N, C-alpha and C positions, 0 to 999 in steps of 0.2 A: 564525361564518363557515363557509364551505363546506368541501369535502373534496377539492380538486384535489391530485394528487400529482405531485411533481417529484423526479427523482433528482439528488441532489447529486453532485459529483465524487468524493466518498469512498464513494459507494454507498448512503448513508443516504437514506431517503425522507422527505420532509417535505411539509406542506400549504403551498400558495402562495395568498395572498389579496391582494385590493386593497380599500382603504378610501379613499373620497374624501369630503371635506367642505369646507364654507365656514364662515367665522366673521367676526365684526367684531372689530377691535382695541378694547380697553377704552378708554373715554372718557378723554381726557387723557394717554394714553400718549405719552411724548416719545421723542426719539431714543435715549436710553440704554435705555429700556424696549423699544423695537423691536429694538435690538441684542441685548438679552438673549433676546427671543423668537426671533430669527433663530438665535442661537448654540445655544439649547436645541433648536430643530428640527434643526439640523445635528448636534449631538452625539447626540441621541436616535436619529436615523436611522443615523449611522455605527456607534454602539454596538450596534444591533439588526439590522444587515444589511438595512436598508430602502433600496429604490430609490424614485424618485418625483420629485415636483415640489412646491416651496413657492413660492408667489407672493404678494407683499404690496405694497400701495401706501401703507402707513402707516395705512390705515383699514380695509381689508378684506383677508381672507386666503382663499386657496384652496389646498388641499393634497391630494395623491394619495400614498398610502403603499402600497408593494408589498413583500411579504416573507412569511415564515412566520408562522403564527398567533400564536406567542409574541412575536415581534418587533413585529408590528402591535399586539397588546394592550398591550405595554409602552409604546409610543409613544402610543397612544390614551389610556391612563390619565394620562400626563403632560400631554397636551393638555387633556383634560377637566377636570383639576384646576388648570390654569394660569389665574390671574386675568386674564392679558393677553388671553385669548380670551373673547368674549361671543357669545351667540346662535349657538352651534354647530349646524350642520345637516348631518348625514350624508346624502349623496345616492347613494352607491354603496357596497355592501358585498357582496363576492362572492368565491367561489373562482375562481382563474384557472389556466391551464395554462402561460402564458408572461407574462413581464413586458413592459410597454410601455416602461419606462424602464430603460436599461442601468445607470444610476447614480443619484446624487442631484444635483438641480439646484435652485438658488435664484434666483429672479428678484425682486429686492427694491429698494425705495426706499433710497437711501443705501448702495448696495453698496460704494462706495469707502471710506466710513467703516467699514463692517463688515470689510473686508479689512485696514484699518489696525489696527483693534482686535483682530481675530482672524485673523492671517495664514494660519493653517492652513486657513481656509475658502476662500481665494482660488481653488482649482481648481473650486469648485462655484458661486461667486457670479457672478451676471450683473446688471449695472445695468439697471434697467427703462427702457423707453420709456413715458412717461406715458400716451400715447394708446392704445397697444396693450394695456398692462396694464389700464387702466380697462375696455377692451372685453372682455378675457379674463375678468377678475373679474366683470364684469356678466353675462356668459354663464353662468359657474359659479354665481353667486348666483341668477339667474333659473331655471336648470335645477333647482337645489336646491329652490327654492320650488315648482316644478311637481311634483316627484316626492317631496316631503317625506312619505315613507311608512315610513322606517326608524326 
């Protein structure tokens, strides 16, 4: 990843990066598998100081991770080794000077079930609108296919 520098509130300098990717959910993943994927995305992001976006319709995933290099790397290793993700395609990997996302946000299928199973996730979970989610994921996957160079 690149070498953009951002000054933290305590005065320490750190690199700030963005990693964006798409993937397919593993074949046959059910509701419980999706909930595990969602919760893992949530906990990995929270534990590593990551802001960004996670969007999933139960079949396709789009994700944007923003944070320091170590945090991004930790999340990425978890994702890359997760059997619930297939056909992962990174379409953006760069150093950045500012975050596009203030916090972490999840736009997911079965958001209500997620918040019942994991109430701590309630502040970041948004139930998806099927039509708009399909369109957003379609755009992310199409863009990834066009720029598949990373």
